[in-house]
C-alpha positions in Angstrom: 0.3 0.1 -0.4 2.9 2.5 0.6 3.6 1.7 -3.0 0.4 3.0 -3.8 0.7 6.3 -1.5 4.4 6.9 -3.6 3.0 6.7 -7.4 -0.5 8.8 -6.4 2.1 11.4 -4.5 4.6 11.5 -7.8 2.1 12.8 -10.0 -0.4 14.2 -7.8 1.8 16.8 -5.9 3.5 17.9 -9.4 -0.2 18.4 -10.8 -1.4 19.9 -7.7 1.5 22.7 -8.0 1.0 23.4 -11.8 -3.4 23.9 -11.1 -2.2 26.3 -8.9 0.1 28.4 -11.1 -2.7 28.7 -13.1 -4.6 30.3 -10.4 -1.7 32.3 -10.4 -1.7 33.8 -13.7 -5.2 34.8 -13.9 -4.5 36.6 -10.4 -1.3 38.4 -11.5 -3.8 39.6 -14.8 -6.4 40.7 -13.2 -4.3 42.4 -10.3 -2.1 44.3 -13.2 -5.4 45.1 -14.9 -6.5 46.7 -11.4 -4.4 49.3 -11.9 -6.3 50.6 -15.1 -9.2 51.0 -13.4 -12.7 49.5 -12.8 -14.3 49.3 -16.2 -11.2 47.0 -17.2 -10.7 45.2 -14.0 -14.2 44.1 -14.1 -14.1 43.5 -18.4 -11.3 41.2 -17.4 -13.3 39.8 -14.7 -16.4 38.6 -17.0 -13.6 38.0 -19.5 -12.8 35.3 -17.5 -14.9 33.6 -16.6 -15.7 32.5 -20.1 -11.8 31.7 -20.0 -12.5 29.6 -16.8 -15.0 27.5 -19.2 -12.6 27.0 -22.1 -10.0 26.3 -18.7 -12.5 23.8 -17.8 -12.8 21.9 -21.3 -9.4 21.2 -21.9 -8.8 19.9 -18.2 -11.1 17.5 -19.2 -9.7 16.5 -22.8 -6.5 16.1 -20.7 -8.1 13.7 -18.3 -9.0 11.6 -21.4 -5.3 11.7 -22.8 -4.1 10.7 -19.4 -6.3 7.7 -19.9 -6.0 6.7 -22.8 -2.2 7.1 -23.2 -1.7 5.1 -19.7 -3.8 2.2 -21.0 -1.1 2.3 -23.6 2.0 2.8 -21.1 0.9 0.0 -19.4 0.7 -2.4 -21.8 4.1 -1.0 -23.3 2.6 -0.2 -26.5 5.2 2.4 -28.3 3.3 2.7 -31.3 0.0 2.5 -29.3 1.2 5.5 -27.2 2.7 7.5 -30.8 -0.4 7.3 -32.1 -2.5 8.3 -28.9 -0.4 11.4 -28.3 -0.8 12.5 -32.0 -4.8 12.4 -31.9 -5.0 14.2 -28.7 -2.5 16.9 -29.7 -4.7 16.8 -33.0 -7.5 17.1 -31.2 -6.7 19.9 -29.0 -5.6 21.9 -31.8 -9.1 21.7 -33.1 -11.1 22.2 -30.5 -9.0 24.9 -29.5 -9.3 26.7 -33.1 -12.7 26.9 -33.0 -12.7 28.5 -29.3 -10.2 30.8 -30.7 -12.4 32.0 -33.4 -15.6 32.0 -31.3 -14.1 34.2 -28.9 -12.3 36.6 -31.8 -15.5 36.8 -33.7 -18.0 37.1 -30.9 -16.4 37.5 -27.9 -17.6 41.3 -27.5 -21.1 40.1 -28.2 -21.6 37.4 -26.0 -20.1 39.9 -22.8 -22.9 41.9 -24.0 -25.1 39.3 -23.5 -24.5 38.6 -19.9 -25.8 42.0 -19.5 -22.6 44.0 -19.0 -22.5 47.6 -19.6 -20.9 49.0 -23.2 -17.6 50.3 -21.6 -17.4 46.5 -19.8 -17.9 44.4 -22.9 -16.0 46.3 -24.6 -12.6 45.9 -22.4 -13.4 42.8 -21.5 -14.0 42.0 -25.4 -10.6 43.0 -26.3 -9.0 40.7 -23.5 -10.9 37.9 -24.5 -10.4 38.5 -28.6 -6.5 38.2 -27.8 -6.2 35.8 -24.7 -9.1 33.7 -26.7 -7.7 34.5 -29.5 -4.5 32.6 -28.3 -5.9 29.8 -26.5 -4.4 27.1 -28.4 -1.9 27.7 -26.3 -3.6 26.8 -23.0 -4.9 23.6 -25.0 -1.6 22.7 -26.1 0.0 22.9 -22.5 -2.6 21.4 -20.6 -2.6 18.2 -23.3 1.2 18.3 -23.5 1.6 18.3 -19.8 -0.6 15.4 -19.6 1.1 13.4 -22.1 4.3 13.7 -20.1 2.8 12.8 -16.7 0.9 9.7 -18.2 4.6 8.6 -19.6 6.4 9.5 -16.6 8.0 12.6 -16.7 5.5 14.2 -13.9 7.2 17.3 -12.7 8.5 19.0 -15.7 5.1 20.2 -16.7 5.6 21.7 -13.1 8.3 23.6 -14.0 7.0 25.0 -17.3 3.8 26.0 -15.7 6.5 27.8 -12.9 8.3 29.7 -15.7 5.4 30.4 -17.7 3.9 32.3 -14.6 6.9 34.3 -14.1 6.9 35.6 -18.2 3.1 36.4 -17.3 4.1 38.5 -14.3 7.3 40.2 -16.1 5.7 40.6 -19.7 3.0 42.2 -18.4 4.3 44.5 -16.3 5.8 45.3 -18.8 3.1 46.2 -20.8 1.1 47.3 -18.3 4.2 50.6 -16.4 6.6 50.8 -19.1 5.1 50.3 -23.2 1.4 51.6 -21.4 -0.4 49.1 -23.8 -3.0 48.3 -21.2 -5.4 46.0 -21.3 -4.1 44.6 -24.7 -0.5 44.1 -23.1 -1.3 42.2 -20.3 -3.2 39.9 -22.7 -0.1 39.9 -25.3 2.0 38.9 -22.3 0.4 35.9 -21.1 -0.5 34.7 -24.7 3.3 34.7 -25.5 4.2 33.5 -22.0 1.8 30.3 -23.1 3.7 30.1 -26.8 7.1 30.2 -25.1 6.0 27.1 -22.4 4.3 25.3 -25.0 7.3 25.4 -27.1 9.8 24.2 -24.6 6.9 21.4 -24.0 7.0 20.4 -27.5 10.8 19.7 -27.5 10.5 17.8 -24.0 8.2 15.4 -26.0 10.2 12.1 -26.4 7.5 10.5 -28.6 7.9 10.6 -32.6 4.6 11.5 -33.5 2.8 10.0 -36.7 1.8 11.2 -39.8 -0.6 13.6 -39.4 -4.0 12.4 -40.8 -7.9 14.0 -41.0 -9.9 10.9 -38.9 -10.4 11.5 -35.3 -10.0 8.4 -33.2 -12.9 7.0 -31.9 -11.7 5.8 -28.7 -10.3 9.2 -27.4 -13.5 10.8 -28.5 -15.4 8.6 -26.9 -13.1 9.5 -23.6 -13.3 12.9 -24.4 -16.9 14.1 -25.3 -18.3 13.1 -22.0 -15.9 14.3 -20.0 -15.9 17.8 -22.0 -19.7 17.4 -21.5 -19.5 17.4 -18.0 -17.7 19.7 -17.2 -20.0 22.4 -19.7 -22.7 20.4 -17.6 -20.9 22.0 -14.5 -20.0 25.4 -15.8 -23.4 26.0 -17.8 -24.5 24.9 -14.2 -23.0 27.6 -12.4 -24.2 30.1 -14.3 -28.1 29.3 -13.0 -26.7 29.5 -9.8 -24.9 32.6 -10.0 -28.2 34.2 -11.4 -30.3 32.7 -7.9 -27.7 34.6 -6.1 -28.2 38.2 -7.9 -31.3 38.1 -7.2 -30.1 37.9 -3.8 -28.0 41.7 -3.9 -24.7 43.1 -4.4 -23.5 42.3 -1.1 -24.2 38.7 -1.3 -22.9 37.9 -4.8 -19.9 40.2 -3.3 -19.7 37.4 -0.2 -20.1 34.3 -3.0 -17.9 35.1 -4.8 -14.9 35.9 -2.0 -15.9 32.7 -0.2 -15.4 30.7 -3.3 -12.2 32.8 -4.2 -10.8 31.2 -0.8 -12.6 28.1 -0.9 -11.1 26.7 -4.4 -7.9 25.9 -2.8 -9.7 23.5 -0.8 -10.1 21.5 -3.8 -6.6 21.2 -5.2 -5.4 18.3 -3.4 -8.0 16.6 -4.8 -8.1 17.3 -8.2 -4.4 16.6 -8.3 -5.0 12.9 -7.2 -7.9 12.8 -9.6 -5.1 13.1 -12.2 -3.2 10.6 -10.4 -6.2 8.6 -10.4 -7.0 8.3 -13.7 -3.1 7.6 -14.6 -2.7 5.1 -12.5 -6.1 3.5 -13.0 -5.5 3.4 -16.6 -2.1 1.6 -16.3 -3.5 -1.1 -13.9 -6.9 -2.0 -16.5 -7.7 -5.2 -15.8 -5.8 -5.7 -12.6 -8.8 -4.8 -10.2 -7.0 -5.2 -6.7 -4.7 -2.6 -7.3 -7.4 -0.1 -8.7 -9.0 -1.1 -5.5 -6.1 0.0 -3.9 -5.6 3.1 -6.1 -9.1 4.2 -5.1 -8.8 3.6 -1.4 -5.6 5.5 -1.4 -6.4 8.5 -3.1 -9.4 8.5 -1.3 -7.8 9.0 2.2 -5.0 10.9 0.6 -8.0 13.3 -0.6 -9.5 13.4 2.8 -6.3 14.5 5.3 -5.5 17.3 2.5 -8.8 18.6 2.2 -9.6 18.8 5.6 -5.9 20.3 6.5 -7.0 23.8 3.7 -10.4 23.4 4.4 -9.9 23.9 8.3 -7.3 26.1 7.9 -9.2 28.1 5.6 -12.2 28.2 8.0 -10.0 29.5 11.1 -8.4 32.4 9.1 -12.1 32.6 7.3 -13.1 36.2 9.0 -9.5 37.9 8.9 -9.3 36.1 5.0 -12.6 37.5 4.1 -11.6 41.1 5.9 -9.1 41.8 3.7 -11.6 41.6 0.8 -14.7 43.3 2.0 -15.7 45.1 5.7 -19.3 44.9 4.5 -21.5 42.8 7.3 -23.8 40.8 4.9 -20.9 40.5 2.4 -18.4 39.0 5.4 -22.1 36.7 6.4 -22.3 35.3 2.9 -18.7 34.1 2.7 -18.1 32.5 6.3 -21.3 30.6 5.4 -19.2 29.5 1.8 -16.2 28.5 3.5 -18.6 26.5 6.5 -20.5 24.5 3.4 -17.2 23.6 1.8 -15.5 22.4 5.1 -19.1 20.0 5.7 -18.8 19.0 2.2 -15.2 17.9 2.4 -16.0 14.1 2.0 -18.8 14.1 -0.3 -16.3 16.9 -2.5 -13.6 14.1 -2.5 -15.9 11.4 -3.3 -17.5 13.1 -6.5 -13.8 14.0 -7.5 -11.7 10.3 -6.8 -14.5 8.3 -8.3 -14.6 10.5 -11.3 -11.4 10.0 -11.9 -11.6 6.4 -11.2 -14.3 5.9 -13.8 -12.7 7.8 -16.4 -9.5 5.8 -15.7 -11.6 2.6 -16.3 -12.7 4.2 -19.7 -16.0 5.0 -18.7 -16.5 8.8 -18.8 -19.9 8.6 -19.8 -21.3 7.8 -16.1 -19.6 10.8 -14.5 -21.5 12.8 -17.8 -24.7 11.3 -16.9 -23.8 11.9 -12.7 -22.8 15.6 -13.0 -25.9 16.6 -15.4 -28.9 15.0 -12.8 -26.8 16.3 -9.9 -26.4 20.2 -10.5 -29.7 20.6 -12.8 -32.1 18.1 -11.0 -30.4 18.7 -7.2 -28.7 21.8 -6.7 -29.9 24.3 -8.8 -33.5 22.7 -8.7 -33.3 22.4 -4.4 -31.7 25.7 -4.1 -34.7 27.3 -6.3 -37.6 25.5 -4.3 -36.1 26.4 -0.7 -35.9 30.0 -2.6 -39.0 30.0 -3.7 -40.7 28.5 -0.5 -38.6 29.0 2.5 -36.6 31.7 4.4 -33.1 30.3 4.1 -32.0 32.7 2.2 -28.6 32.4 0.6 -27.8 29.4 2.9 -30.4 27.6 0.2 -27.7 27.6 -2.6 -24.9 25.6 -0.7 -27.8 23.1 0.5 -28.4 22.3 -2.8 -24.7 22.2 -3.8 -23.6 19.9 -0.5 -26.5 17.7 -1.4 -25.5 17.7 -5.3 -22.3 16.4 -4.4 -24.0 13.9 -2.2 -25.9 12.5 -4.9 -23.2 12.5 -7.0 -21.0 10.8 -4.8 -23.6 8.1 -3.7 -24.3 7.9 -7.1 -20.7 6.8 -8.8 -20.2 4.9 -5.3 -23.0 2.1 -5.7 -22.0 2.1 -9.4 -18.4 1.2 -8.6 -19.5 -1.3 -5.8 -21.8 -3.1 -8.5 -19.8 -3.2 -11.1 -17.0 -5.1 -8.6 -19.7 -7.4 -7.7 -20.4 -8.8 -11.5 
């Protein structure tokens, strides 16, 4: 069992650090844009919500890539490894090109449809056109990182992300404070830093890629489509949840945003361990005892790390929230988010790890169904009914959220147990 823990941490710790660095890149952009005024900050903030959807899609695609590659690595089939890597990069370029064109052609209009003021939509649209237009580099960074991790080079993507963040901070600061390029300069700095990271990752590949073909691999598509669909269902549901919170007032909306900013660190350990779970489960295809050992170890480590972070954030909550606001209503809403996140740790950990387990086993459809039903028929429905027919107020949102994770974790766990009884 000790070896299983070591194998998980070898992959998970660099993945956690890499996820953290991606978050830091967005925070750096927001910090620098804040010097350009509230309109610029608001525009970039709204555009970043769109970018978060793109990133979620690429992370889901990376999980499918890691699963397919890890199966080939587990079998020692070099030709299959090469083919899977080539298909993954081809699908990444195709998908990111579509998203890039949408960002360039309809970015400002999309932000306008979200209800932003014309000046905010214009500022955000410029940022989205440049960063979204170059989204292919984020997509390639994510997929190349997944290929390197699945083939045993687990730390390199983390180091490249660190370099990318450093370059982003330097180039964006230079654009704002020296060249006076404004939002465009910050966006260009982000794109250039990702381009450089992609080139280094590409040069680091030790796989000879097959000749380019026009057809798409069916097996990869069977994994990638449900996985990306699952992330899209989550993000689309989040938009609806935010619309429900908006009706509770600006202070509550701000408090929820602050709370989610702080609690995003709670989920980082389980996300990293989920990456490791996908890879190790796929490598161990057909070895039920080894897969079960990975499942148990991943759950134990997720709970230990998540409780450690969640309890720390909760105890420091009043001080951390005070850095953002002194408004009593917003502060109370933020503490409710921190409390709910702490209560929901075991269910969130179960959802993330079992989703990764099923994806590693090659069944990405079950997590897609679980997320779709949980988000729309549990989280949103429960929150709406409680807001409409009771006086619980903002708590309704997080009651629905916790119940959603309880439902999804329960469905995924029950399905796994039924599978093993056959």
